C-alpha positions as CSV (number, residue, x, y, z in Angstrom):
1,M,2.8,31.2,-5.0
2,V,1.0,32.0,-8.2
3,V,4.2,32.3,-10.1
4,G,5.2,28.8,-8.8
5,L,1.9,27.3,-10.0
6,I,2.3,28.9,-13.4
7,M,5.8,27.6,-13.7
8,T,4.7,24.1,-12.6
9,A,1.9,24.1,-15.2
10,L,4.3,25.3,-17.9
11,L,6.8,22.6,-17.0
12,C,4.1,19.9,-17.1
13,W,2.8,21.2,-20.5
14,M,6.3,21.2,-21.9
15,G,6.9,17.7,-20.6
16,L,3.7,16.4,-22.1
17,R,4.6,17.9,-25.5
18,Q,7.7,15.7,-25.6
19,V,5.9,12.4,-25.1
20,P,5.9,10.4,-28.4
21,H,2.5,9.5,-29.8
22,H,2.6,6.1,-31.5
23,S,0.0,4.4,-33.7
24,Y,-0.8,0.9,-32.4
25,C,-2.5,-1.9,-34.2
26,P,-4.2,-4.8,-32.5
27,I,-2.3,-8.1,-32.7
28,L,-5.1,-10.3,-31.3
29,M,-8.7,-9.2,-31.2
30,E,-10.8,-11.6,-29.1
31,D,-14.5,-11.0,-28.3
32,F,-15.5,-12.6,-25.0
33,S,-19.1,-11.4,-25.1
34,S,-20.4,-14.9,-26.0
35,G,-18.8,-16.4,-22.9
36,V,-17.1,-19.1,-25.0
37,L,-13.4,-19.2,-25.6
38,D,-12.1,-20.1,-29.1
39,A,-10.4,-23.5,-28.6
40,R,-8.0,-22.8,-31.5
41,T,-6.6,-19.8,-29.7
42,W,-7.1,-20.4,-25.9
43,T,-6.6,-23.4,-23.6
44,Q,-8.1,-23.7,-20.1
45,E,-5.8,-24.5,-17.2
46,V,-7.1,-25.5,-13.8
47,S,-4.9,-26.2,-10.8
48,V,-5.6,-26.7,-7.1
49,G,-1.9,-26.7,-6.4
50,G,-1.8,-22.9,-6.6
51,F,0.4,-22.5,-9.7
52,G,3.5,-22.1,-7.4
53,N,2.1,-19.2,-5.2
54,G,-0.5,-21.2,-3.2
55,E,-3.6,-19.6,-4.8
56,F,-6.4,-21.7,-6.2
57,E,-7.2,-20.3,-9.6
58,Q,-8.5,-21.0,-13.0
59,T,-6.7,-19.3,-15.9
60,S,-6.7,-19.3,-19.7
61,K,-3.6,-19.2,-21.8
62,H,-3.1,-17.9,-25.3
63,T,-1.8,-20.8,-27.5
64,R,-0.5,-19.0,-30.5
């Protein structure tokens, strides 16, 4: 059983080594701490029709 656990740990470690590590850069950085959406970037959408799935929701959409 110990050998099986060691083999499993080894296989997991070897698998994790093969995962590519990419450098990502932010495309859109939006700070929502003020509680106000930037009207140049976002539009507010309100629907009581359920947006096609029957739910009543309020969403915001990115406009760029």
